[in-house]
Backbone as CSV, one residue per row, in Angstrom:
resi,resn,N_x,N_y,N_z,CA_x,CA_y,CA_z,C_x,C_y,C_z
1,MET,83.293,93.596,112.789,83.225,94.937,112.240,81.782,95.432,112.334
2,TYR,81.611,96.678,112.737,80.275,97.276,112.763,79.920,97.709,111.343
3,ILE,78.833,97.144,110.793,78.460,97.426,109.412,76.972,97.762,109.333
4,PRO,76.615,99.047,109.341,75.213,99.402,109.077,74.810,98.905,107.686
5,LYS,73.534,98.636,107.494,73.075,97.991,106.257,73.401,98.793,105.002
6,HIS,73.461,100.131,105.120,73.765,100.951,103.947,75.152,100.641,103.383
7,PHE,76.064,100.210,104.255,77.466,100.102,103.871,77.962,98.664,103.729
8,ASP,77.054,97.710,103.873,77.442,96.305,103.788,77.742,95.906,102.343
9,VAL,78.809,95.148,102.147,79.185,94.653,100.821,79.116,93.134,100.862
10,SER,78.315,92.557,99.977,78.155,91.108,99.976,78.540,90.460,98.652
11,GLN,78.774,91.268,97.618,79.113,90.699,96.314,80.529,90.128,96.367
12,TRP,80.614,88.819,96.173,81.868,88.087,96.360,82.972,88.595,95.448
13,SER,82.661,88.808,94.183,83.679,89.256,93.237,84.204,90.643,93.593
14,GLU,83.348,91.485,94.134,83.754,92.830,94.524,84.714,92.775,95.713
15,ILE,84.428,91.895,96.665,85.294,91.766,97.842,86.661,91.220,97.443
16,LYS,86.676,90.182,96.623,87.947,89.592,96.194,88.767,90.596,95.386
17,GLY,88.090,91.340,94.517,88.787,92.329,93.717,89.394,93.428,94.565
18,PHE,88.688,93.830,95.611,89.191,94.865,96.514,90.468,94.408,97.203
19,VAL,90.474,93.181,97.727,91.664,92.661,98.412,92.840,92.550,97.441
20,ALA,92.551,92.121,96.210,93.621,92.000,95.214,94.223,93.359,94.879
21,ARG,93.396,94.394,94.822,93.900,95.739,94.517,94.680,96.324,95.686
22,ALA,94.258,96.017,96.903,94.944,96.553,98.090,96.341,95.968,98.230
23,ARG,96.488,94.650,97.983,97.773,93.959,97.884,98.506,93.767,99.210
24,ALA,97.961,94.258,100.322,98.612,94.093,101.621,97.556,94.154,102.716
25,ALA,97.914,93.620,103.896,96.971,93.611,105.014,97.730,93.711,106.329
26,ASP,97.079,94.287,107.326,97.601,94.268,108.699,97.103,92.998,109.366
27,LEU,98.015,92.117,109.745,97.621,90.906,110.466,97.709,91.169,111.962
28,VAL,96.570,91.016,112.641,96.498,91.242,114.085,96.319,89.907,114.792
29,THR,97.173,89.651,115.774,97.056,88.457,116.615,97.225,88.877,118.071
30,ILE,96.912,87.962,118.969,97.033,88.232,120.406,98.096,87.304,120.984
31,ASP,99.088,87.873,121.666,100.137,87.029,122.242,99.656,86.394,123.550
32,PRO,100.393,85.438,124.112,99.941,84.737,125.321,99.654,85.643,126.519
33,SER,100.243,86.840,126.536,99.989,87.758,127.650,98.730,88.586,127.439
34,GLY,98.097,88.437,126.272,96.894,89.200,125.970,97.155,90.491,125.223
35,MET,98.410,90.708,124.819,98.771,91.935,124.123,98.564,91.776,122.616
36,PRO,97.851,92.704,121.980,97.685,92.628,120.520,99.021,92.890,119.814
37,GLN,99.245,92.163,118.727,100.424,92.353,117.887,99.937,92.528,116.452
38,ALA,100.612,93.369,115.676,100.177,93.602,114.299,101.363,93.846,113.385
39,THR,101.266,93.348,112.162,102.289,93.561,111.147,101.616,93.745,109.797
40,LEU,102.051,94.752,109.054,101.581,94.950,107.687,102.419,94.083,106.757
41,MET,101.748,93.259,105.935,102.460,92.359,105.030,101.789,92.323,103.664
42,PRO,102.571,92.295,102.592,102.004,91.998,101.274,101.345,90.627,101.335
43,CYS,100.295,90.455,100.565,99.542,89.196,100.666,98.893,88.822,99.341
44,ILE,98.588,87.555,99.226,97.754,87.049,98.137,96.633,86.235,98.766
45,TRP,95.405,86.534,98.357,94.257,85.770,98.846,93.979,84.661,97.846
46,GLN,94.287,83.446,98.243,94.099,82.287,97.379,92.749,81.660,97.698
47,VAL,91.829,81.808,96.752,90.461,81.333,96.950,90.085,80.389,95.820
48,ASP,89.616,79.211,96.185,89.109,78.242,95.220,87.601,78.155,95.431
49,ASP,86.847,78.852,94.592,85.390,78.909,94.775,84.731,77.542,94.682
50,ALA,85.413,76.608,94.048,84.833,75.271,93.905,85.314,74.323,95.003
51,GLY,86.201,74.807,95.845,86.778,73.953,96.877,85.919,73.842,98.117
52,GLU,86.395,73.046,99.058,85.645,72.822,100.289,85.703,74.043,101.203
53,THR,86.843,74.740,101.195,86.990,75.920,102.041,86.724,77.158,101.193
54,LYS,85.510,77.622,101.215,85.058,78.713,100.353,85.920,79.954,100.483
55,TYR,86.364,80.259,101.699,87.062,81.521,101.931,88.566,81.440,101.707
56,GLY,89.098,80.266,101.454,90.493,80.132,101.069,91.489,80.537,102.134
57,SER,92.661,80.992,101.671,93.774,81.330,102.570,94.427,82.633,102.139
58,LEU,94.798,83.429,103.116,95.577,84.639,102.874,97.039,84.286,103.141
59,VAL,97.875,84.402,102.112,99.260,83.936,102.183,100.202,85.128,102.294
60,MET,101.110,85.073,103.278,102.033,86.172,103.556,103.369,85.600,104.028
61,HIS,104.345,86.486,104.245,105.567,86.078,104.939,106.028,87.215,105.842
62,MET,106.712,86.854,106.913,107.111,87.794,107.948,108.595,87.638,108.246
63,ALA,109.239,88.737,108.605,110.648,88.682,108.970,110.839,87.762,110.181
64,ARG,111.850,86.912,110.116,112.131,86.007,111.223,112.427,86.779,112.512
65,ALA,112.982,87.978,112.368,113.317,88.786,113.542,112.089,89.399,114.211
66,ASN,110.949,89.378,113.516,109.707,89.911,114.064,109.191,88.946,115.141
67,GLN,108.988,89.452,116.340,108.584,88.593,117.453,107.137,88.138,117.373
68,GLN,106.341,88.752,116.499,104.921,88.387,116.443,104.727,86.914,116.112
69,TRP,105.459,86.408,115.125,105.215,85.024,114.708,105.535,84.031,115.812
70,LYS,106.500,84.373,116.664,106.873,83.482,117.753,105.787,83.403,118.820
71,SER,104.905,84.390,118.842,103.834,84.417,119.849,102.568,83.728,119.355
72,ILE,102.571,83.269,118.121,101.378,82.631,117.543,101.407,81.133,117.836
73,THR,100.474,80.683,118.629,100.401,79.272,119.015,99.477,78.503,118.080
74,ALA,99.540,77.191,118.138,98.697,76.345,117.283,97.222,76.670,117.498
75,GLY,96.506,76.853,116.421,95.080,77.157,116.499,94.751,78.598,116.814
76,ALA,95.760,79.467,116.861,95.534,80.870,117.198,94.684,81.559,116.141
77,GLN,93.827,82.443,116.597,92.986,83.211,115.693,93.684,84.512,115.292
78,GLY,93.415,84.945,114.071,93.989,86.185,113.584,92.978,86.983,112.793
79,LEU,93.256,88.266,112.644,92.405,89.160,111.871,93.279,89.937,110.906
80,ALA,93.000,89.805,109.614,93.707,90.577,108.593,92.815,91.746,108.186
81,ILE,93.341,92.961,108.334,92.602,94.172,108.009,93.145,94.720,106.694
82,VAL,92.279,94.766,105.702,92.666,95.246,104.377,92.078,96.637,104.181
83,HIS,92.959,97.605,104.001,92.524,99.000,103.926,92.337,99.464,102.484
84,GLY,91.377,100.370,102.292,91.207,101.063,101.027,91.382,102.547,101.248
85,PRO,90.987,103.370,100.283,91.116,104.828,100.430,90.173,105.361,101.505
86,GLN,90.492,106.569,102.014,89.705,107.202,103.063,89.565,108.688,102.751
87,ALA,88.541,109.306,103.318,88.366,110.740,103.096,87.508,111.367,104.187
88,TYR,87.883,112.566,104.602,87.039,113.386,105.474,85.916,113.964,104.634
89,ILE,84.686,113.904,105.161,83.532,114.428,104.452,82.939,115.593,105.242
90,SER,82.980,116.764,104.642,82.484,117.966,105.308,80.962,118.068,105.224
91,PRO,80.312,118.488,106.317,78.862,118.680,106.276,78.453,119.825,105.353
92,SER,79.429,120.607,104.898,79.127,121.688,103.960,78.564,121.161,102.649
93,ASN,78.757,119.866,102.387,78.256,119.268,101.151,76.786,118.886,101.221
94,TYR,76.184,118.931,102.381,74.829,118.424,102.542,73.794,119.534,102.408
95,GLU,72.678,119.192,101.783,71.593,120.151,101.614,71.085,120.654,102.965
96,GLY,71.133,119.776,103.979,70.641,120.153,105.299,71.393,121.312,105.928
97,LYS,72.600,121.592,105.461,73.374,122.704,105.998,72.644,124.037,105.785
98,MET,71.853,124.091,104.719,71.154,125.330,104.397,69.727,125.361,104.933
99,THR,69.271,124.247,105.542,67.884,124.192,106.011,67.808,123.984,107.518
100,ASP,67.920,122.723,107.966,67.740,122.457,109.395,69.042,122.432,110.182
101,HIS,70.187,122.468,109.498,71.516,122.468,110.134,71.775,121.215,110.973
102,LYS,71.029,120.147,110.706,71.256,118.887,111.426,72.239,118.021,110.633
103,VAL,73.462,118.512,110.559,74.511,117.827,109.808,75.808,117.860,110.612
104,VAL,76.616,116.824,110.439,77.910,116.745,111.114,78.932,116.130,110.144
105,PRO,80.229,116.307,110.413,81.243,115.677,109.555,81.212,114.155,109.690
106,THR,81.766,113.498,108.697,81.902,112.041,108.761,83.169,111.631,108.027
107,TRP,83.386,110.316,107.932,84.603,109.761,107.332,84.184,108.642,106.394
108,ASN,84.534,108.763,105.126,84.246,107.704,104.159,85.473,106.821,103.985
109,TYR,85.242,105.523,103.804,86.362,104.592,103.677,85.872,103.253,103.157
110,GLN,86.840,102.413,102.801,86.564,101.037,102.397,87.487,100.117,103.184
111,SER,86.933,99.013,103.673,87.731,98.095,104.484,87.148,96.689,104.399
112,VAL,88.048,95.697,104.380,87.647,94.297,104.435,88.387,93.631,105.577
113,HIS,87.671,92.859,106.387,88.267,92.086,107.475,88.186,90.600,107.131
114,LEU,89.326,89.933,107.237,89.379,88.493,107.035,89.819,87.856,108.353
115,GLY,88.991,87.002,108.910,89.304,86.341,110.166,89.508,84.853,109.968
116,GLY,90.302,84.259,110.841,90.514,82.822,110.738,91.665,82.348,111.602
117,THR,92.144,81.161,111.283,93.221,80.535,112.043,94.562,80.806,111.366
118,VAL,95.546,81.166,112.187,96.872,81.502,111.658,97.802,80.299,111.774
119,GLU,98.517,80.029,110.689,99.519,78.965,110.677,100.883,79.558,110.332
120,ILE,101.902,79.061,110.995,103.284,79.477,110.752,104.055,78.295,110.192
121,SER,104.891,78.556,109.193,105.721,77.489,108.625,107.111,78.027,108.312
122,GLU,108.116,77.184,108.561,109.492,77.517,108.214,109.981,76.657,107.049
123,ASP,109.058,75.977,106.385,109.403,75.110,105.265,109.978,75.935,104.109
124,VAL,111.177,75.625,103.686,111.875,76.422,102.680,111.172,76.369,101.331
125,ASP,110.675,75.205,100.946,109.991,75.087,99.664,108.711,75.928,99.636
126,LEU,107.982,75.911,100.734,106.775,76.730,100.822,107.133,78.206,100.752
127,LEU,108.180,78.602,101.474,108.611,79.994,101.456,109.024,80.432,100.054
128,ARG,109.738,79.570,99.365,110.156,79.890,98.008,108.947,80.115,97.096
129,LYS,107.929,79.269,97.259,106.712,79.413,96.447,105.981,80.707,96.783
130,ILE,105.887,81.016,98.072,105.198,82.241,98.486,105.910,83.466,97.915
131,VAL,107.230,83.498,98.038,107.998,84.627,97.507,107.836,84.725,95.995
132,SER,107.872,83.601,95.312,107.714,83.593,93.853,106.323,84.072,93.452
133,ASP,105.291,83.577,94.143,103.920,83.976,93.819,103.695,85.466,94.062
134,LEU,104.186,85.966,95.193,104.035,87.385,95.504,104.777,88.239,94.485
135,THR,105.984,87.828,94.140,106.775,88.575,93.160,106.074,88.610,91.809
136,ASP,105.610,87.457,91.344,104.919,87.398,90.053,103.676,88.283,90.054
137,PHE,102.950,88.281,91.166,101.728,89.076,91.282,102.032,90.573,91.152
138,HIS,103.062,91.034,91.864,103.367,92.459,91.866,104.142,92.901,90.626
139,GLU,104.887,92.001,90.020,105.643,92.341,88.819,104.786,92.315,87.552
140,ALA,103.586,91.761,87.665,102.746,91.556,86.474,102.455,92.853,85.728
141,ARG,102.450,93.987,86.427,102.136,95.267,85.796,103.346,95.891,85.094
142,ARG,104.512,95.326,85.297,105.735,95.915,84.753,106.061,95.353,83.375
143,ASP,106.618,96.204,82.520,107.012,95.747,81.186,108.153,94.736,81.264
144,GLU,109.148,95.040,82.098,110.268,94.120,82.307,110.097,93.480,83.682
145,GLN,109.650,92.244,83.688,109.290,91.583,84.942,110.463,90.801,85.529
146,TRP,110.707,91.051,86.811,111.744,90.327,87.541,111.121,89.081,88.161
147,ARG,111.832,87.972,88.113,111.367,86.724,88.711,112.307,86.331,89.852
148,ALA,111.758,85.610,90.799,112.598,85.123,91.896,113.716,84.234,91.367
149,SER,113.450,83.557,90.273,114.458,82.683,89.667,115.615,83.467,89.061
150,ASP,115.453,84.790,88.908,116.536,85.624,88.382,117.615,85.873,89.430
151,ALA,117.269,85.694,90.706,118.221,85.964,91.787,119.294,84.875,91.847
152,ASP,120.451,85.242,92.345,121.497,84.250,92.600,120.947,83.200,93.562
153,PRO,121.007,81.925,93.217,120.389,80.869,94.046,120.866,80.878,95.491
154,ASN,122.149,81.063,95.706,122.673,81.063,97.072,122.198,82.294,97.846
155,TYR,122.125,83.413,97.145,121.644,84.639,97.790,120.174,84.487,98.180
156,LEU,119.366,83.951,97.246,117.946,83.757,97.537,117.758,82.792,98.702
157,LYS,118.545,81.727,98.728,118.453,80.760,99.816,118.736,81.425,101.159
158,ALA,119.734,82.301,101.180,120.079,83.010,102.417,118.952,83.953,102.841
159,GLN,118.328,84.614,101.855,117.240,85.529,102.166,116.019,84.785,102.709
160,LEU,115.758,83.602,102.171,114.616,82.811,102.647,114.790,82.388,104.100
161,GLN,116.024,82.292,104.533,116.284,81.924,105.927,115.908,83.050,106.900
162,GLY,115.675,84.241,106.341,115.334,85.386,107.186,113.848,85.648,107.307
163,ILE,113.016,84.740,106.764,111.569,84.943,106.833,110.865,83.645,107.231
164,VAL,109.612,83.789,107.624,108.751,82.630,107.908,107.443,82.809,107.146
165,ALA,106.817,81.715,106.793,105.528,81.766,106.104,104.410,81.993,107.114
166,VAL,103.475,82.851,106.747,102.301,83.125,107.577,101.070,82.919,106.710
167,ILE,100.203,82.003,107.116,99.012,81.679,106.337,97.778,81.816,107.226
168,LEU,96.847,82.629,106.782,95.580,82.787,107.489,94.527,81.953,106.772
169,ARG,94.057,80.892,107.448,92.976,80.072,106.894,91.668,80.793,107.184
170,VAL,91.128,81.415,106.167,90.014,82.353,106.366,88.702,81.621,106.610
171,THR,88.038,81.993,107.686,86.729,81.427,108.026,85.646,82.503,108.134
172,ARG,86.056,83.768,108.093,85.080,84.857,108.239,85.499,86.028,107.353
173,VAL,84.540,86.571,106.617,84.798,87.709,105.734,83.762,88.791,106.003
174,GLU,84.235,90.010,106.268,83.348,91.155,106.469,83.856,92.300,105.606
175,ALA,82.938,92.948,104.899,83.333,94.035,104.011,82.421,95.241,104.212
176,LYS,83.045,96.410,104.295,82.304,97.654,104.509,82.848,98.732,103.583
177,PHE,81.968,99.269,102.743,82.309,100.400,101.890,81.406,101.561,102.304
178,LYS,81.948,102.503,103.063,81.170,103.646,103.540,81.376,104.789,102.550
179,LEU,80.413,104.961,101.656,80.552,105.899,100.540,79.357,106.857,100.456
180,SER,78.857,107.253,101.621,77.726,108.192,101.704,76.429,107.631,101.128
181,GLN,76.296,106.287,101.130,75.078,105.680,100.579,73.834,106.045,101.370
182,ASN,73.998,106.518,102.604,72.857,106.899,103.439,72.389,108.332,103.186
183,ARG,73.051,109.012,102.254,72.656,110.374,101.902,71.883,110.377,100.576
184,SER,71.231,111.474,100.296,70.512,111.598,99.031,71.497,111.586,97.869
185,LEU,70.998,111.294,96.667,71.851,111.277,95.479,72.476,112.650,95.253
186,GLU,71.723,113.699,95.519,72.247,115.054,95.348,73.398,115.327,96.321
187,ASP,73.219,114.890,97.577,74.292,115.055,98.562,75.526,114.270,98.137
188,GLN,75.320,113.056,97.639,76.455,112.234,97.210,77.221,112.913,96.081
189,ARG,76.499,113.498,95.147,77.167,114.177,94.039,77.957,115.390,94.513
190,ARG,77.430,116.109,95.503,78.171,117.254,96.039,79.433,116.789,96.758
191,VAL,79.332,115.681,97.495,80.511,115.135,98.166,81.554,114.728,97.125
192,ILE,81.116,114.068,96.062,82.031,113.642,95.008,82.772,114.839,94.426
193,ALA,82.037,115.894,94.106,82.663,117.082,93.533,83.677,117.686,94.494
194,ASP,83.362,117.641,95.787,84.261,118.205,96.801,85.558,117.407,96.896
195,VAL,85.456,116.083,97.059,86.670,115.289,97.257,87.479,115.157,95.966
196,GLU,86.812,115.280,94.812,87.556,115.247,93.548,88.511,116.430,93.433
197,GLY,88.208,117.510,94.143,89.077,118.688,94.116,90.112,118.700,95.221
198,SER,90.180,117.616,96.007,91.125,117.549,97.121,92.561,117.423,96.619
199,ASP,93.503,117.915,97.447,94.922,117.734,97.119,95.459,116.419,97.682
200,LEU,94.585,115.610,98.296,94.969,114.317,98.834,94.534,113.214,97.872
201,PRO,95.477,112.409,97.364,95.120,111.356,96.403,94.053,110.401,96.924
202,GLU,94.116,110.045,98.223,93.135,109.112,98.786,91.722,109.676,98.703
203,GLU,91.583,110.985,98.938,90.253,111.586,98.892,89.721,111.611,97.461
204,ARG,90.593,111.876,96.499,90.161,111.826,95.099,89.750,110.400,94.712
205,GLU,90.462,109.408,95.269,90.123,108.013,94.980,88.757,107.649,95.561
206,ILE,88.450,108.172,96.752,87.124,107.943,97.329,86.052,108.518,96.409
207,GLY,86.333,109.681,95.820,85.386,110.272,94.888,85.106,109.351,93.718
208,LEU,86.157,108.713,93.193,85.983,107.776,92.084,85.170,106.564,92.513
209,GLU,85.444,106.045,93.712,84.687,104.900,94.216,83.218,105.261,94.411
210,MET,82.969,106.479,94.875,81.583,106.928,95.048,80.883,107.032,93.694
211,LYS,81.597,107.524,92.691,81.032,107.608,91.345,80.660,106.225,90.820
212,ARG,81.571,105.271,91.030,81.287,103.904,90.585,80.055,103.368,91.294
213,ASN,79.952,103.683,92.577,78.847,103.131,93.375,77.489,103.626,92.895
214,ILE,77.432,104.844,92.384,76.141,105.375,91.902,76.021,105.224,90.387
215,GLY,76.978,104.515,89.778,76.901,104.214,88.353,77.213,105.388,87.446
216,GLU,78.050,106.320,87.930,78.372,107.502,87.122,79.849,107.604,86.805
217,ALA,80.593,106.509,86.961,82.033,106.530,86.628,82.254,105.916,85.265
């Protein structure tokens, strides 16, 4: 990922928190013919900070009918792209618009890339655990939480036969939060005010992230 120094994110807790909030990632792999393949999947990033593998594993599952998993060979490399909110930034927000006119539009966004080795498993017990963990994670916000154990056992067993486990053993982490940090504080505040008035939820969310970044949220 291209990361100018203004937009680099290195705080470990911030990166982990971002991935947990995003809750899904696009897994990109290359098939034997050289063609890129990608699938968006809910995920959990399992990281043991005290363990030997600092970057842990990104745990997912994929439909058995999806041809991507069949193209993943032993030792294959993969890239999980975790997206955050995005927003168009108008040069009308910059002080330079009224002086030297050396301003252009840009795009603010947040993104984390996790790279590593992809493993595929058809082990039923592992699949059951992955489904249970993902369900518990996403149901945690609900007052009445559904558990995988609530499903009819035979029905759940049949459903597990339709998926495969996908695990990314993470060896590389890159994080970029492009939130107008290269502009003056006054310009940043004008951008925040602009996107906060947007009718697009993602743009309003970028405004909140920008506020947090300058310590005004």
